[in-house]
Backbone as ProteinMPNN parsed JSONL, in Angstrom:
{"seq_chain_A": "XXXXXXXXXXXXXXXXXXXXXXXXXXXXXXXXXXXXXXXXXXXXXXXXXXXXXXXXXXXXXXXXXXXXXXXXXXXXXXXXXXXXXXXXXXXXXXXXXXXXXXXXXXXXXXXXXXXXXXXXXXXXXXXXXXXXXXXXXXXXXXXXXXXXXXXXXXXXXXXXXXXXXXXXXXXXXXXXXXXXXXXXXXXXXXXXXXXXXXXXXXXXXXXXXXXXXXXXXXX", "coords_chain_A": {"N_chain_A": [[0.812, -1.104, -0.016], [0.549, 2.304, -0.884], [2.302, 5.36, 0.332], [0.6, 7.359, 0.088], [-1.823, 6.659, 0.075], [-2.084, 5.869, 2.727], [-1.65, 8.133, 4.092], [-3.916, 9.47, 3.101], [-5.805, 8.2, 4.192], [-5.492, 8.436, 6.977], [-5.573, 11.225, 7.285], [-8.277, 11.693, 6.803], [-9.235, 10.529, 8.673], [-10.203, 12.162, 11.187], [-12.413, 14.028, 10.462], [-14.209, 11.904, 9.711], [-14.536, 10.508, 12.239], [-15.951, 12.584, 13.463], [-18.419, 12.832, 11.819], [-19.213, 10.19, 12.714], [-19.785, 10.462, 15.321], [-21.853, 12.11, 15.457], [-23.983, 10.548, 13.912], [-24.226, 8.448, 15.56], [-25.529, 9.757, 17.921], [-27.95, 10.389, 16.676], [-29.025, 8.317, 15.908], [-28.758, 7.198, 13.322], [-27.332, 4.921, 10.877], [-24.022, 4.522, 10.401], [-22.832, 4.397, 7.771], [-24.722, 5.698, 6.416], [-24.369, 8.414, 6.803], [-23.014, 11.422, 5.636], [-19.313, 12.362, 5.067], [-18.094, 14.625, 7.204], [-16.721, 18.066, 7.469], [-13.581, 19.05, 8.292], [-13.747, 20.734, 10.406], [-15.123, 19.472, 12.37], [-13.918, 17.737, 13.929], [-13.315, 15.617, 16.777], [-11.856, 14.216, 18.467], [-9.349, 14.227, 21.142], [-5.967, 15.548, 20.772], [-3.779, 13.795, 21.326], [-5.207, 11.201, 21.459], [-6.139, 10.936, 19.063], [-3.87, 11.033, 17.432], [-2.964, 8.515, 18.414], [-4.959, 6.64, 17.655], [-4.484, 7.156, 14.73], [-1.973, 5.982, 14.581], [-2.473, 3.408, 14.918], [-4.254, 2.658, 12.941], [-2.466, 3.081, 10.829], [-0.667, 1.061, 11.297], [-2.334, -1.136, 10.927], [-3.169, -0.743, 8.299], [-0.579, -1.274, 6.927], [-0.156, -4.026, 7.998], [-2.115, -4.952, 6.261], [-1.198, -4.631, 3.787], [1.041, -6.467, 3.854], [-0.473, -8.571, 3.909], [-3.066, -10.139, 5.528], [-3.437, -12.711, 6.294], [-1.196, -13.666, 7.509], [-0.655, -11.772, 9.569], [-3.311, -11.702, 11.044], [-3.809, -11.614, 13.709], [-2.467, -9.211, 14.746], [-3.877, -7.322, 13.479], [-6.46, -7.51, 14.279], [-6.19, -6.605, 16.81], [-5.365, -4.031, 16.496], [-7.693, -3.014, 15.14], [-9.58, -3.367, 17.399], [-8.472, -1.794, 19.337], [-8.55, 0.79, 18.117], [-11.233, 0.973, 17.744], [-12.196, 1.113, 20.605], [-10.833, 3.552, 21.288], [-12.513, 5.348, 19.836], [-14.984, 4.684, 20.195], [-15.217, 5.551, 22.994], [-14.338, 8.188, 22.839], [-16.753, 9.127, 21.321], [-18.746, 8.714, 23.072], [-17.883, 10.491, 25.246], [-18.214, 13.057, 23.727], [-20.991, 12.813, 23.369], [-21.823, 13.06, 26.136], [-20.832, 15.704, 26.571], [-22.452, 17.185, 24.756], [-24.99, 16.82, 25.876], [-24.628, 18.038, 28.365], [-24.241, 20.691, 27.569], [-26.508, 21.193, 26.385], [-28.315, 21.129, 28.373], [-27.372, 23.435, 30.018], [-28.15, 25.47, 28.281], [-30.818, 25.169, 28.39], [-31.302, 26.114, 30.871], [-32.452, 28.972, 32.724], [-31.635, 30.898, 34.62], [-28.255, 31.568, 35.77], [-25.957, 29.33, 37.254], [-24.809, 30.656, 39.674], [-26.354, 32.724, 39.966], [-28.89, 31.701, 40.635], [-28.108, 30.197, 43.071], [-27.31, 32.403, 44.639], [-29.694, 33.75, 45.023], [-31.195, 31.858, 46.453], [-29.759, 31.561, 48.56], [-30.078, 34.099, 49.691], [-32.757, 34.106, 50.367], [-33.051, 31.99, 52.285], [-31.371, 33.129, 54.336], [-33.023, 35.303, 55.123], [-35.444, 34.727, 56.073], [-36.769, 35.529, 58.244], [-37.326, 38.043, 57.816], [-38.649, 40.573, 55.72], [-39.043, 39.673, 52.2], [-38.731, 40.848, 49.191], [-39.37, 40.865, 45.752], [-37.666, 42.406, 44.347], [-35.486, 42.444, 45.957], [-34.396, 39.969, 45.526], [-34.114, 39.994, 42.71], [-32.112, 41.887, 42.659], [-29.624, 40.698, 43.694], [-29.231, 38.612, 41.969], [-28.589, 40.205, 40.049], [-30.204, 41.082, 37.961], [-32.987, 42.404, 36.015], [-36.359, 42.939, 37.472], [-38.624, 41.926, 36.205], [-37.414, 40.117, 34.523], [-35.957, 38.372, 36.127], [-37.972, 37.141, 37.624], [-39.61, 35.803, 35.681], [-37.4, 34.119, 34.758], [-36.851, 32.724, 37.214], [-39.229, 31.223, 37.8], [-39.379, 29.617, 35.455], [-37.17, 27.981, 35.937], [-37.502, 26.837, 38.497], [-40.151, 26.078, 38.646], [-42.048, 27.422, 39.939], [-43.232, 30.634, 41.159], [-41.249, 33.259, 42.443], [-42.381, 34.276, 45.019], [-44.174, 32.418, 45.516], [-42.289, 30.559, 46.29], [-41.04, 31.751, 48.3], [-42.956, 31.607, 50.254], [-43.526, 29.004, 50.569], [-41.107, 28.285, 51.765], [-41.093, 29.634, 54.153], [-43.383, 28.28, 55.389], [-42.18, 25.711, 55.67], [-39.999, 26.069, 57.227], [-41.243, 27.036, 59.539], [-42.449, 24.452, 60.181], [-40.209, 23.089, 60.856], [-39.325, 24.619, 63.218], [-41.642, 24.258, 64.943], [-41.433, 21.322, 65.176], [-38.838, 21.021, 66.573], [-38.733, 22.639, 68.578], [-40.355, 24.185, 71.53], [-41.595, 26.562, 71.279], [-44.022, 29.144, 71.086], [-46.846, 29.488, 68.734], [-47.219, 32.224, 67.848], [-44.571, 33.038, 68.369], [-43.258, 31.657, 66.538], [-44.283, 32.161, 64.161], [-43.652, 35.035, 63.634], [-40.825, 34.529, 63.693], [-40.627, 33.348, 61.304], [-41.209, 35.347, 59.543], [-43.642, 36.168, 59.212], [-46.76, 38.024, 59.805], [-48.284, 37.612, 61.935], [-49.712, 35.24, 64.34], [-52.367, 34.315, 62.993], [-51.665, 34.848, 60.265], [-49.841, 32.824, 59.994], [-51.21, 30.636, 60.261], [-53.244, 30.61, 58.184], [-51.61, 30.479, 56.016], [-50.389, 28.11, 56.283], [-52.486, 26.169, 56.738], [-53.396, 26.19, 53.974], [-51.144, 25.278, 52.735], [-50.501, 22.643, 53.928], [-53.107, 21.666, 54.746], [-54.003, 21.533, 57.346], [-54.306, 22.782, 60.534], [-51.627, 24.643, 62.128], [-51.513, 24.338, 65.06], [-52.824, 21.735, 65.275], [-51.336, 20.114, 63.45], [-48.899, 19.862, 64.74], [-49.518, 18.797, 66.985], [-50.309, 16.116, 66.256], [-47.898, 15.242, 65.139], [-46.28, 15.407, 67.441], [-47.493, 13.416, 68.955], [-47.16, 11.345, 67.276], [-44.469, 10.809, 67.621], [-44.269, 10.38, 70.28], [-45.633, 7.841, 70.487], [-43.738, 6.357, 68.842], [-41.633, 6.216, 70.546]], "CA_chain_A": [[-0.029, -0.016, 0.011], [1.195, 3.277, -0.969], [2.333, 6.06, 1.473], [-0.212, 8.477, -0.334], [-3.085, 5.98, 0.504], [-1.97, 5.813, 4.144], [-1.849, 9.622, 4.488], [-5.504, 9.777, 2.972], [-6.923, 7.713, 5.167], [-5.36, 9.013, 8.347], [-5.883, 12.692, 7.357], [-9.593, 11.759, 6.743], [-9.872, 10.111, 10.181], [-10.886, 13.372, 12.058], [-14.036, 14.224, 9.917], [-14.954, 10.462, 9.655], [-14.985, 10.492, 13.713], [-16.99, 13.599, 13.694], [-19.635, 12.063, 11.274], [-19.789, 9.124, 13.432], [-20.422, 10.919, 16.655], [-23.475, 12.774, 15.028], [-24.773, 9.383, 13.567], [-24.384, 7.707, 16.72], [-26.511, 10.396, 18.664], [-29.256, 10.612, 16.087], [-29.639, 6.889, 15.597], [-28.57, 6.841, 11.907], [-26.288, 4.249, 10.624], [-22.702, 5.356, 10.082], [-22.804, 4.229, 6.388], [-25.644, 6.748, 5.728], [-23.925, 9.678, 7.102], [-21.773, 11.777, 4.947], [-18.247, 12.415, 5.662], [-18.052, 15.946, 7.55], [-15.559, 18.647, 7.404], [-12.438, 19.128, 9.306], [-13.967, 21.566, 11.647], [-15.972, 18.652, 13.15], [-13.014, 16.801, 14.752], [-13.559, 15.743, 18.43], [-10.631, 13.583, 19.364], [-8.109, 15.108, 21.564], [-4.706, 15.448, 19.708], [-3.093, 12.486, 21.833], [-6.043, 10.034, 21.118], [-6.274, 10.938, 17.633], [-2.475, 10.46, 16.956], [-2.678, 6.976, 18.775], [-5.755, 6.052, 16.436], [-3.968, 7.142, 13.348], [-0.889, 5.077, 14.508], [-2.858, 2.103, 14.771], [-4.622, 2.516, 11.578], [-1.247, 2.779, 9.805], [-0.096, -0.384, 11.469], [-3.432, -1.973, 10.279], [-3.091, -0.752, 6.809], [0.743, -1.824, 6.9], [-0.429, -5.331, 8.097], [-2.85, -5.38, 5.152], [-0.116, -4.728, 2.681], [1.786, -7.637, 4.027], [-1.534, -9.731, 3.834], [-3.935, -10.356, 6.696], [-3.158, -14.09, 6.667], [0.154, -13.761, 8.396], [-0.716, -10.862, 10.76], [-4.381, -11.456, 11.336], [-3.963, -11.143, 15.163], [-2.241, -7.833, 15.139], [-4.676, -6.581, 12.847], [-7.603, -7.5, 14.993], [-5.85, -6.074, 17.915], [-5.37, -2.634, 16.143], [-8.962, -2.727, 15.082], [-10.097, -3.433, 18.624], [-8.075, -0.566, 20.192], [-8.957, 1.896, 17.54], [-12.613, 0.917, 18.186], [-12.079, 1.371, 22.045], [-10.695, 4.773, 21.316], [-13.445, 6.03, 18.859], [-16.117, 4.676, 21.263], [-14.826, 6.502, 24.293], [-14.459, 9.767, 22.359], [-18.105, 9.319, 21.012], [-19.552, 8.725, 24.277], [-17.531, 11.957, 25.778], [-18.961, 13.97, 23.079], [-22.601, 12.864, 23.73], [-21.983, 13.642, 27.44], [-20.83, 17.078, 26.424], [-23.399, 17.677, 24.085], [-26.274, 16.741, 26.946], [-24.433, 19.073, 29.213], [-24.387, 22.068, 26.875], [-27.925, 21.305, 26.211], [-28.778, 21.438, 29.953], [-26.865, 24.78, 30.164], [-28.712, 26.279, 27.395], [-32.023, 25.039, 29.169], [-31.525, 26.865, 32.131], [-32.692, 30.644, 32.519], [-30.694, 31.572, 35.597], [-26.878, 30.943, 35.786], [-25.902, 28.685, 38.803], [-24.404, 31.418, 40.513], [-27.666, 33.516, 40.131], [-29.902, 30.863, 41.429], [-27.468, 30.041, 44.324], [-27.575, 33.63, 45.444], [-31.163, 33.954, 45.146], [-31.721, 30.898, 47.414], [-29.061, 31.86, 50.049], [-30.831, 35.235, 50.257], [-34.025, 33.607, 50.952], [-32.639, 31.265, 53.669], [-30.763, 34.109, 55.313], [-33.959, 36.366, 55.422], [-36.938, 34.287, 56.104], [-37.283, 36.163, 59.582], [-37.815, 39.361, 57.603], [-39.372, 40.94, 54.535], [-38.221, 39.581, 51.02], [-39.265, 41.346, 48.053], [-38.833, 40.22, 44.454], [-36.505, 43.129, 43.977], [-34.139, 42.019, 46.515], [-33.912, 38.734, 44.778], [-33.501, 40.341, 41.531], [-30.842, 42.562, 42.822], [-28.795, 39.55, 44.229], [-29.007, 37.983, 40.66], [-28.074, 41.141, 38.915], [-31.326, 41.191, 36.962], [-34.282, 43.128, 36.283], [-37.389, 42.166, 38.227], [-39.484, 40.868, 35.344], [-36.591, 39.079, 33.601], [-35.499, 37.484, 37.296], [-39.392, 36.491, 37.981], [-39.648, 34.839, 34.511], [-36.486, 32.95, 34.79], [-36.898, 31.809, 38.317], [-40.386, 30.557, 37.593], [-39.177, 28.588, 34.517], [-36.274, 26.903, 36.532], [-37.784, 26.38, 39.802], [-41.387, 25.74, 38.53], [-42.99, 28.176, 40.789], [-42.922, 31.95, 41.018], [-40.361, 33.579, 43.608], [-43.121, 34.749, 46.058], [-44.729, 31.091, 46.017], [-41.138, 29.798, 46.63], [-40.623, 32.092, 49.62], [-44.009, 31.2, 51.305], [-43.155, 27.509, 50.997], [-39.975, 28.1, 52.567], [-41.758, 29.975, 55.561], [-44.006, 27.156, 55.879], [-41.146, 24.631, 55.885], [-39.24, 26.524, 58.399], [-42.137, 26.85, 60.651], [-42.525, 23.05, 60.394], [-38.929, 22.687, 61.592], [-39.548, 24.914, 64.582], [-42.623, 23.433, 65.614], [-40.92, 19.84, 65.691], [-37.755, 20.951, 67.36], [-38.824, 23.495, 69.686], [-41.574, 24.359, 72.098], [-41.954, 27.97, 71.018], [-45.493, 29.207, 70.698], [-46.841, 29.582, 67.519], [-46.98, 33.52, 67.629], [-43.23, 33.528, 68.019], [-42.746, 30.931, 65.462], [-44.907, 33.105, 62.907], [-42.653, 36.053, 63.608], [-39.463, 34.009, 63.36], [-40.729, 32.91, 59.874], [-41.409, 36.559, 58.66], [-45.012, 36.438, 59.068], [-47.195, 39.017, 60.587], [-49.061, 37.081, 63.404], [-50.274, 33.783, 64.303], [-53.394, 34.122, 62.031], [-51.253, 34.65, 59.137], [-49.002, 31.641, 59.843], [-52.51, 29.633, 60.322], [-53.777, 30.7, 57.072], [-50.784, 29.95, 55.033], [-50.061, 26.6, 56.657], [-53.633, 25.293, 56.275], [-53.386, 26.411, 52.615], [-50.245, 24.431, 52.04], [-50.507, 21.388, 54.553], [-54.423, 20.993, 54.925], [-54.192, 21.482, 58.803], [-53.892, 24.144, 61.228], [-50.311, 24.397, 62.686], [-51.699, 23.468, 66.158], [-53.27, 20.35, 65.059], [-50.345, 19.402, 62.697], [-47.982, 19.834, 65.8], [-50.135, 17.832, 67.886], [-50.258, 14.984, 65.395], [-46.475, 15.096, 64.855], [-45.695, 14.92, 68.649], [-48.339, 12.127, 69.308], [-46.574, 10.134, 66.591], [-43.075, 10.853, 68.121], [-44.285, 9.673, 71.438], [-45.692, 6.652, 70.11], [-42.685, 5.643, 68.338], [-40.603, 5.907, 71.596]], "C_chain_A": [[0.657, 1.334, 0.063], [1.337, 4.417, 0.304], [1.111, 7.26, 1.153], [-1.535, 7.928, 0.197], [-3.11, 5.853, 2.1], [-2.26, 7.236, 4.579], [-3.242, 9.986, 4.079], [-6.268, 9.357, 3.788], [-6.854, 8.13, 6.757], [-5.978, 10.567, 8.449], [-7.596, 12.65, 7.194], [-10.251, 11.046, 7.963], [-10.709, 10.903, 10.925], [-12.475, 13.405, 11.577], [-14.772, 13.054, 10.061], [-15.501, 10.209, 11.252], [-16.238, 11.377, 14.053], [-18.261, 13.053, 13.064], [-20.3, 10.896, 12.281], [-20.395, 9.468, 14.561], [-22.126, 11.371, 16.381], [-24.266, 11.631, 14.776], [-25.071, 8.796, 14.778], [-25.71, 8.351, 17.756], [-27.873, 10.436, 17.997], [-29.634, 9.133, 15.617], [-29.442, 6.368, 14.185], [-27.336, 6.113, 11.662], [-25.14, 4.928, 10.098], [-22.567, 5.678, 8.423], [-23.7, 5.511, 5.627], [-25.341, 8.176, 5.966], [-22.962, 10.2, 6.253], [-20.6, 12.232, 5.73], [-18.214, 14.196, 6.006], [-16.871, 16.698, 7.271], [-14.745, 18.596, 8.478], [-12.746, 19.789, 10.528], [-14.768, 20.638, 12.598], [-15.221, 17.765, 14.079], [-13.325, 16.764, 16.218], [-12.602, 14.971, 19.086], [-9.737, 14.383, 19.854], [-6.833, 14.747, 20.552], [-3.884, 13.936, 19.91], [-3.839, 11.091, 21.364], [-6.156, 9.913, 19.764], [-5.005, 10.458, 16.812], [-2.465, 8.876, 17.255], [-3.635, 6.185, 17.759], [-5.04, 6.003, 15.125], [-2.687, 6.167, 13.346], [-1.155, 3.848, 14.272], [-3.566, 1.815, 13.647], [-3.476, 2.415, 10.64], [-0.684, 1.512, 9.898], [-0.977, -1.2, 10.857], [-3.242, -2.133, 8.781], [-1.716, -1.364, 6.358], [0.506, -3.251, 6.82], [-1.288, -5.664, 6.808], [-2.053, -5.492, 3.867], [0.468, -5.901, 2.713], [0.761, -8.774, 3.832], [-1.944, -10.116, 5.217], [-3.64, -11.86, 7.219], [-2.095, -14.295, 7.718], [-0.006, -12.822, 9.506], [-2.223, -10.617, 11.119], [-4.61, -11.024, 12.791], [-3.659, -9.722, 15.454], [-3.14, -6.831, 14.478], [-5.979, -6.591, 13.399], [-7.334, -6.635, 16.37], [-5.956, -4.314, 17.704], [-6.867, -2.205, 15.999], [-9.797, -2.631, 16.479], [-9.808, -2.157, 19.404], [-8.619, 0.665, 19.443], [-10.49, 2.083, 17.879], [-12.782, 1.377, 19.68], [-12.07, 2.858, 21.986], [-11.82, 5.68, 20.77], [-14.561, 5.933, 19.832], [-16.109, 5.624, 22.503], [-15.083, 7.85, 23.934], [-15.838, 10.207, 21.932], [-18.83, 9.494, 22.275], [-19.056, 10.199, 25.065], [-18.226, 13.204, 25.008], [-20.476, 13.905, 23.079], [-22.755, 13.488, 24.938], [-21.79, 15.197, 27.322], [-21.694, 17.801, 25.671], [-24.693, 17.873, 25.072], [-25.964, 18.055, 27.735], [-24.65, 20.481, 28.921], [-25.75, 22.26, 26.768], [-28.78, 21.749, 27.537], [-28.641, 22.956, 30.226], [-27.804, 25.641, 29.32], [-30.306, 26.341, 27.821], [-32.408, 25.822, 30.479], [-31.606, 28.414, 31.938], [-31.935, 31.43, 33.494], [-29.375, 30.798, 35.57], [-26.815, 30.271, 37.36], [-25.698, 29.584, 39.817], [-25.661, 32.552, 40.964], [-28.745, 32.716, 40.991], [-29.394, 30.471, 42.693], [-27.696, 31.374, 45.27], [-28.958, 34.047, 45.784], [-31.795, 32.995, 46.604], [-31.319, 30.997, 48.652], [-29.838, 33.078, 50.487], [-32.055, 35.054, 51.183], [-33.99, 33.1, 52.424], [-32.242, 32.276, 54.677], [-31.766, 35.131, 55.908], [-35.307, 36.076, 55.648], [-37.693, 35.023, 57.446], [-38.085, 37.779, 59.263], [-38.702, 39.391, 56.34], [-38.706, 40.733, 53.308], [-39.109, 39.855, 49.99], [-38.584, 40.924, 46.921], [-37.587, 40.972, 43.906], [-35.31, 42.903, 44.509], [-33.448, 40.803, 45.889], [-33.192, 39.064, 43.448], [-32.137, 40.987, 41.46], [-29.55, 41.591, 42.962], [-28.272, 38.854, 42.925], [-28.485, 38.918, 39.782], [-28.975, 41.183, 37.631], [-32.392, 42.04, 37.04], [-35.387, 42.231, 36.806], [-38.254, 41.407, 37.465], [-38.658, 39.878, 34.873], [-36.299, 37.875, 35.019], [-36.695, 36.54, 37.553], [-39.503, 35.406, 36.88], [-38.788, 33.77, 34.682], [-36.481, 32.072, 35.876], [-37.974, 30.857, 38.137], [-40.042, 29.361, 36.464], [-37.967, 27.577, 35.055], [-36.747, 26.164, 37.548], [-39.243, 25.664, 39.739], [-42.462, 26.341, 39.4], [-42.545, 29.699, 40.909], [-41.958, 32.128, 42.395], [-41.256, 33.823, 44.911], [-43.759, 33.244, 46.588], [-43.601, 30.436, 46.629], [-40.915, 30.241, 48.323], [-41.622, 31.43, 50.685], [-43.858, 29.714, 51.485], [-42.206, 27.338, 51.794], [-40.241, 28.477, 53.974], [-42.37, 28.768, 56.013], [-42.944, 25.894, 56.329], [-40.296, 25.033, 57.114], [-40.052, 26.616, 59.715], [-42.411, 25.302, 61.137], [-41.458, 22.652, 61.441], [-38.977, 23.134, 63.122], [-40.368, 24.402, 65.381], [-42.307, 22.05, 66.192], [-39.786, 19.906, 66.624], [-37.818, 21.847, 68.49], [-40.279, 23.638, 70.462], [-42.13, 25.827, 72.217], [-43.302, 27.905, 70.816], [-45.725, 29.488, 69.261], [-46.725, 31.286, 67.017], [-45.413, 33.823, 67.398], [-42.756, 32.76, 66.758], [-43.199, 31.699, 64.066], [-43.786, 34.208, 62.596], [-41.039, 35.772, 63.23], [-39.481, 33.774, 61.925], [-41.002, 34.08, 58.987], [-42.817, 36.799, 58.436], [-45.555, 37.573, 60.105], [-47.849, 38.53, 61.874], [-49.364, 35.738, 63.242], [-51.403, 33.282, 63.209], [-52.873, 34.062, 60.694], [-50.551, 33.173, 58.852], [-50.211, 30.361, 59.585], [-52.903, 29.53, 58.82], [-53.02, 30.045, 55.86], [-50.429, 28.508, 55.3], [-51.192, 25.801, 56.355], [-53.601, 25.255, 54.779], [-52.382, 25.331, 52.116], [-50.154, 23.08, 52.552], [-51.896, 20.811, 54.703], [-54.752, 20.82, 56.24], [-53.708, 22.55, 59.426], [-52.378, 23.708, 61.798], [-50.444, 23.688, 63.969], [-51.882, 21.883, 65.991], [-52.11, 19.511, 64.396], [-49.191, 19.117, 63.991], [-48.277, 18.975, 66.589], [-49.989, 16.408, 67.477], [-48.754, 14.437, 65.447], [-45.823, 14.598, 66.382], [-46.306, 13.785, 69.123], [-47.448, 11.12, 68.682], [-45.325, 9.775, 67.142], [-43.166, 9.968, 69.531], [-44.77, 8.193, 71.425], [-44.589, 5.752, 69.718], [-41.58, 5.441, 69.566], [-41.528, 4.93, 72.671]], "O_chain_A": [[1.361, 1.545, 1.05], [0.513, 4.352, 1.217], [0.787, 8.011, 2.073], [-2.318, 8.707, 0.739], [-4.198, 5.741, 2.664], [-3.124, 7.435, 5.432], [-3.778, 10.864, 4.755], [-7.293, 9.924, 4.164], [-7.791, 8.16, 7.556], [-6.652, 11.018, 9.376], [-8.18, 13.689, 7.505], [-11.456, 10.984, 8.206], [-11.807, 10.504, 11.314], [-13.452, 12.939, 12.163], [-15.92, 13.11, 10.504], [-16.637, 9.803, 11.496], [-17.232, 11.045, 14.699], [-19.192, 12.816, 13.835], [-21.489, 10.733, 12.552], [-21.444, 8.919, 14.899], [-23.175, 11.043, 16.936], [-25.329, 11.599, 15.397], [-26.261, 8.63, 15.047], [-26.617, 7.668, 18.232], [-28.881, 10.511, 18.699], [-30.635, 8.969, 14.919], [-29.878, 5.266, 13.853], [-26.294, 6.55, 12.15], [-25.299, 5.898, 9.357], [-22.303, 6.763, 7.904], [-23.415, 6.094, 4.581], [-25.979, 9.063, 5.4], [-21.983, 9.482, 6.052], [-20.741, 12.491, 6.925], [-18.309, 14.977, 5.059], [-15.921, 16.06, 6.819], [-15.132, 18.135, 9.552], [-12.162, 19.527, 11.58], [-15.068, 21.133, 13.684], [-15.813, 17.105, 14.932], [-13.573, 17.803, 16.83], [-12.522, 15.066, 20.31], [-9.261, 15.264, 19.137], [-6.808, 13.824, 19.738], [-3.492, 13.177, 19.024], [-3.228, 10.093, 20.981], [-6.273, 8.792, 19.269], [-5.028, 9.724, 15.824], [-2.014, 8.077, 16.434], [-3.205, 5.23, 17.113], [-4.979, 4.962, 14.472], [-2.348, 5.606, 12.304], [-0.421, 3.122, 13.601], [-3.534, 0.639, 13.286], [-3.565, 1.652, 9.677], [-0.265, 0.876, 8.931], [-0.475, -2.088, 10.169], [-3.169, -3.184, 8.144], [-1.771, -2.01, 5.311], [0.842, -3.838, 5.792], [-1.078, -6.775, 6.321], [-2.264, -6.36, 3.02], [0.5, -6.526, 1.653], [1.193, -9.903, 3.597], [-1.062, -10.41, 6.024], [-3.618, -12.133, 8.419], [-2.224, -15.063, 8.671], [0.61, -13.152, 10.52], [-2.527, -9.48, 11.481], [-5.473, -10.195, 13.079], [-4.352, -9.05, 16.218], [-3.177, -5.656, 14.845], [-6.722, -5.679, 13.035], [-8.266, -6.047, 16.919], [-6.465, -3.522, 18.498], [-7.295, -1.22, 16.601], [-10.671, -1.769, 16.565], [-10.678, -1.537, 20.015], [-9.134, 1.556, 20.118], [-10.942, 3.171, 18.236], [-13.72, 2.158, 19.837], [-13.003, 3.5, 22.469], [-11.996, 6.767, 21.319], [-15.072, 6.958, 20.283], [-17.053, 6.346, 22.822], [-15.865, 8.587, 24.535], [-16.192, 11.378, 22.075], [-19.52, 10.502, 22.432], [-19.945, 10.962, 25.446], [-18.703, 14.17, 25.602], [-21.143, 14.902, 22.801], [-23.611, 14.364, 25.061], [-22.556, 15.93, 27.948], [-21.762, 19.017, 25.847], [-25.34, 18.921, 25.065], [-26.763, 18.988, 27.81], [-25.101, 21.315, 29.707], [-26.239, 23.363, 27.015], [-29.702, 22.562, 27.592], [-29.593, 23.644, 30.593], [-28.215, 26.65, 29.892], [-30.976, 27.358, 27.64], [-33.521, 26.056, 30.95], [-30.919, 29.014, 31.111], [-31.604, 32.582, 33.213], [-29.345, 29.582, 35.382], [-27.457, 30.628, 38.349], [-26.322, 29.424, 40.866], [-25.801, 33.064, 42.074], [-29.335, 33.216, 41.949], [-30.26, 30.37, 43.563], [-28.168, 31.347, 46.407], [-29.228, 34.66, 46.816], [-32.581, 33.365, 47.477], [-31.974, 30.724, 49.657], [-30.256, 33.092, 51.645], [-32.321, 35.569, 52.269], [-34.591, 33.528, 53.409], [-32.755, 32.265, 55.796], [-31.522, 35.74, 56.95], [-36.221, 36.886, 55.495], [-38.911, 35.063, 57.622], [-38.904, 38.426, 59.915], [-39.37, 38.426, 55.969], [-37.754, 41.486, 53.106], [-40.153, 39.218, 49.848], [-37.39, 40.629, 46.96], [-36.698, 40.458, 43.227], [-34.243, 43.047, 43.912], [-32.232, 40.658, 45.76], [-32.093, 38.641, 43.091], [-31.268, 40.803, 40.607], [-28.536, 41.818, 42.301], [-27.085, 38.557, 42.79], [-27.927, 38.521, 38.758], [-28.538, 41.296, 36.486], [-32.745, 42.435, 38.151], [-35.39, 41.012, 36.641], [-38.671, 40.329, 37.889], [-39.12, 38.741, 34.786], [-36.443, 36.664, 34.847], [-36.518, 35.329, 37.687], [-39.486, 34.214, 37.184], [-39.208, 32.615, 34.76], [-36.2, 30.88, 35.745], [-37.707, 29.667, 38.304], [-40.467, 28.224, 36.669], [-37.875, 26.448, 34.574], [-36.51, 24.958, 37.612], [-39.555, 24.816, 40.575], [-43.577, 25.841, 39.553], [-41.346, 29.903, 40.716], [-41.93, 31.267, 43.274], [-40.696, 33.492, 45.956], [-43.836, 32.94, 47.778], [-43.884, 29.686, 47.564], [-40.708, 29.488, 49.274], [-41.258, 30.86, 51.714], [-44.084, 29.238, 52.598], [-42.228, 26.384, 52.573], [-39.76, 27.835, 54.908], [-41.907, 28.21, 57.008], [-43.106, 25.266, 57.375], [-39.976, 24.173, 57.935], [-39.574, 26.31, 60.808], [-42.563, 25.012, 62.323], [-41.651, 22.091, 62.519], [-38.76, 22.377, 64.068], [-40.008, 24.054, 66.506], [-42.699, 21.627, 67.279], [-39.655, 19.001, 67.449], [-36.936, 21.789, 69.346], [-41.281, 23.172, 69.919], [-42.938, 26.2, 73.068], [-43.846, 26.868, 70.436], [-44.732, 29.732, 68.575], [-46.205, 31.573, 65.939], [-44.987, 34.595, 66.538], [-41.906, 33.257, 66.019], [-42.48, 31.767, 63.069], [-43.152, 34.264, 61.542], [-40.259, 36.537, 62.663], [-38.447, 33.965, 61.286], [-41.041, 33.904, 57.769], [-43.188, 37.567, 57.549], [-44.888, 37.956, 61.067], [-47.839, 39.284, 62.847], [-49.294, 35.142, 62.167], [-51.395, 32.175, 62.671], [-53.455, 33.335, 59.889], [-50.655, 32.524, 57.811], [-50.057, 29.382, 58.854], [-52.882, 28.431, 58.266], [-53.511, 29.332, 54.985], [-50.183, 27.791, 54.33], [-51.003, 24.754, 55.734], [-53.808, 24.14, 54.301], [-52.7, 24.565, 51.205], [-49.749, 22.234, 51.754], [-51.998, 19.587, 54.791], [-55.685, 20.061, 56.506], [-52.787, 23.226, 58.969], [-52.051, 22.524, 61.875], [-49.787, 22.672, 64.196], [-51.179, 21.014, 66.508], [-51.929, 18.344, 64.742], [-48.69, 17.993, 64.038], [-47.375, 18.258, 67.022], [-49.581, 15.568, 68.279], [-48.507, 13.278, 65.78], [-45.052, 13.646, 66.502], [-45.575, 13.056, 69.793], [-46.998, 10.173, 69.327], [-45.005, 8.588, 67.196], [-42.366, 9.087, 69.844], [-44.35, 7.399, 72.268], [-44.473, 4.602, 70.142], [-40.742, 4.543, 69.489], [-41.01, 4.47, 73.688]]}, "name": "protein", "num_of_chains": 1, "seq": "XXXXXXXXXXXXXXXXXXXXXXXXXXXXXXXXXXXXXXXXXXXXXXXXXXXXXXXXXXXXXXXXXXXXXXXXXXXXXXXXXXXXXXXXXXXXXXXXXXXXXXXXXXXXXXXXXXXXXXXXXXXXXXXXXXXXXXXXXXXXXXXXXXXXXXXXXXXXXXXXXXXXXXXXXXXXXXXXXXXXXXXXXXXXXXXXXXXXXXXXXXXXXXXXXXXXXXXXXXX"}
């Protein structure tokens, strides 16, 4: 086999791998996908060089005749296949990760800062403007992005966290409900009762009594 043929095959390896990766993702057989351009290369330089060396050895073995070098040829094929498969899987994972990032409307740091602000300020008043400020976004933009990412508006999320904090305090302390309401940023016990009943389906006093009773029975 001539050196020109070897160079032609190895130089064509990179775009062929790109086409194979796309075909694998889309469920289309490789032989039905066209060879892509060199811009679609996905192998790292070291992995690509190793694949090329193996394929060159395979082509040289073919020049001498596979009858005498069948074992070496099979090893080269298996090694190149492993490298190609690993790289295709890596590209698939990268593709999914990129798609997930594109589907998020808040950057991770923006979501983290907003949630941290809520947790640190449950005892006080939390306005949508405060959350938008820590995320460095306009109020409308933040509210829309938060709802798409968390599946609930910011106000509803804050209310849910206030109720959950009230549950924690009712279970872990003996503080009166009026104190717990204030500690959770609610105006009074009636406010806590109204929100709690809407979220849980029972009044705070009844819920606390049932939970305490269950604990005593477990002991």
